[in-house]
C-alpha positions as CSV (number, residue, x, y, z in Angstrom):
1,M,0.0,0.0,0.0
2,D,1.5,3.3,-1.1
3,R,0.8,6.9,-0.3
4,F,-1.8,7.1,-3.1
5,D,-3.8,4.2,-1.7
6,L,-3.7,5.9,1.8
7,K,-4.9,9.2,0.3
8,I,-7.7,7.4,-1.5
9,L,-8.7,5.7,1.7
10,E,-8.5,8.9,3.7
11,Q,-10.8,10.7,1.2
12,L,-13.3,7.8,1.0
13,Q,-13.5,7.6,4.8
14,R,-14.5,11.3,4.9
15,D,-16.8,11.3,1.9
16,D,-17.7,8.3,-0.1
17,T,-20.0,10.3,-2.4
18,L,-17.1,11.9,-4.3
19,S,-17.0,10.9,-7.9
20,I,-13.9,9.1,-9.2
21,A,-12.9,12.2,-11.1
22,Q,-13.2,14.4,-7.9
23,L,-11.3,11.8,-5.9
24,A,-8.6,11.4,-8.5
25,E,-8.1,15.2,-8.8
26,G,-7.9,15.6,-5.1
27,I,-5.1,13.1,-4.7
28,G,-3.2,13.8,-7.9
29,L,-4.0,10.8,-10.1
30,S,-5.8,10.4,-13.3
31,V,-9.2,8.8,-13.3
32,T,-8.4,5.3,-14.5
33,P,-5.5,4.5,-12.1
34,C,-7.6,5.9,-9.3
35,W,-10.5,3.7,-10.2
36,R,-8.2,0.6,-10.5
37,R,-6.8,1.3,-7.1
38,I,-10.2,1.5,-5.6
39,Q,-11.2,-1.8,-7.3
40,R,-8.0,-3.5,-6.0
41,L,-8.6,-2.2,-2.4
42,E,-12.2,-3.6,-2.6
43,K,-11.0,-6.9,-3.9
44,E,-8.3,-7.2,-1.2
45,G,-10.9,-6.5,1.5
46,V,-9.3,-3.2,2.6
47,I,-12.6,-1.5,1.7
48,E,-15.2,-3.8,3.2
49,K,-18.3,-1.9,2.1
50,R,-19.8,1.5,1.5
51,I,-22.6,2.6,3.7
52,A,-24.6,5.7,4.7
53,V,-24.0,6.8,8.3
54,L,-27.4,7.5,9.9
55,N,-28.2,9.9,12.7
56,P,-29.7,7.8,15.5
57,G,-31.3,10.9,17.2
58,K,-33.2,11.7,14.0
59,L,-34.6,8.1,14.1
60,D,-35.7,8.2,17.7
61,L,-32.8,5.9,18.6
62,S,-31.2,8.2,21.2
63,L,-30.2,5.7,24.0
64,T,-26.8,4.1,23.8
65,V,-26.0,1.5,26.4
66,F,-22.6,-0.2,26.9
67,V,-23.3,-3.6,28.3
68,M,-20.5,-5.4,30.1
69,V,-21.0,-9.2,30.2
70,K,-19.4,-11.9,32.3
71,T,-19.8,-15.6,31.8
72,D,-18.7,-18.5,33.8
73,K,-18.8,-20.7,30.7
74,H,-15.6,-20.7,28.7
75,N,-16.2,-23.5,26.2
76,Q,-16.8,-23.6,22.5
77,A,-20.4,-24.5,22.7
78,W,-21.3,-21.5,24.9
79,L,-19.2,-19.2,22.6
80,N,-21.0,-20.5,19.5
81,A,-24.4,-20.0,21.2
82,F,-23.4,-16.4,22.3
83,Q,-22.2,-15.5,18.9
84,E,-25.4,-16.7,17.3
85,T,-27.5,-15.0,20.0
86,V,-26.0,-11.5,19.5
87,K,-26.4,-11.8,15.8
88,D,-30.2,-12.0,16.3
89,F,-30.4,-8.6,18.1
90,P,-30.4,-5.6,15.8
91,E,-30.0,-3.3,18.9
92,I,-26.5,-4.7,19.4
93,V,-24.4,-2.8,17.0
94,E,-21.0,-3.9,18.2
95,V,-19.6,-6.8,20.3
96,N,-16.0,-7.0,21.6
97,R,-14.4,-9.9,23.5
98,L,-12.3,-8.5,26.3
99,A,-9.4,-9.3,28.5
100,G,-9.8,-8.3,32.1
101,E,-12.7,-8.3,34.5
102,Y,-15.5,-8.6,31.9
103,D,-15.6,-11.0,29.0
104,Y,-17.6,-9.0,26.5
105,L,-18.6,-5.4,25.8
106,L,-21.8,-4.8,23.8
107,K,-22.8,-1.5,22.3
108,V,-26.6,-1.3,22.2
109,I,-28.6,1.4,20.6
110,T,-32.3,1.7,21.3
111,R,-35.1,4.2,21.8
112,N,-35.4,4.6,25.6
113,N,-35.2,2.9,29.0
114,Q,-38.3,0.8,28.3
115,S,-37.0,-0.5,25.0
116,Y,-33.7,-1.3,26.6
117,D,-35.4,-3.2,29.4
118,A,-37.3,-5.3,26.9
119,F,-34.1,-5.9,25.0
120,Y,-32.3,-7.0,28.2
121,K,-35.1,-9.4,29.1
122,R,-35.0,-11.0,25.7
123,L,-31.2,-11.3,25.9
124,I,-31.0,-13.0,29.3
125,A,-33.8,-15.4,28.2
126,R,-31.7,-16.5,25.3
127,I,-28.3,-17.0,26.8
128,E,-26.9,-17.8,30.3
129,L,-24.8,-14.9,31.6
130,S,-23.2,-14.8,35.1
131,N,-23.2,-10.9,35.3
132,V,-24.5,-8.1,33.2
133,T,-23.7,-4.5,33.9
134,S,-25.2,-1.7,31.9
135,C,-23.7,1.8,31.5
136,F,-26.0,4.4,29.9
137,S,-24.2,7.0,27.8
138,M,-25.0,10.5,29.0
139,E,-23.3,12.2,26.0
140,Q,-21.3,11.2,23.0
141,V,-18.2,13.3,23.1
142,K,-16.5,11.9,20.0
143,K,-17.6,9.5,17.2
144,T,-15.8,8.7,14.1
145,N,-15.6,5.8,11.6
146,E,-12.3,7.1,10.2
147,L,-9.3,4.9,10.9
148,P,-6.0,6.7,11.8
149,L,-4.3,6.1,8.5
150,G,-1.7,8.8,9.2
151,D,0.0,6.2,11.4
152,L,0.6,4.0,8.4
153,S,2.5,6.5,6.2
């Protein structure tokens, strides 16, 4: 990956609606080589997909909850069941396996406390968990989907 690839990725992270011509001009390439690079980055899986970023507040999805989960089951069968369970909950937008006191961190986006409570009851009915701690976000201070590509150059 060279500096042109990184420039393409930086621009696409900021605005995926740029035309190939605008993108090429902005990074100092002609259109065809720019397009070929994008195609290669997609084929290699560097660019996973292109999406629209939605505003949750405008969709009445204003409650973000970070759910810390502990389990006393550390076997493959439980792990498989957990992975399948979290896939079935659209409110769960991110799941991370952790080292430390908790085993998993879930990011849950929902409408309000009542909808979170309903989600919580459905979750614990589906999978055995030894401890669940919920932290309600008071304010989102920073959010970005942009990766720190400057560290790669």
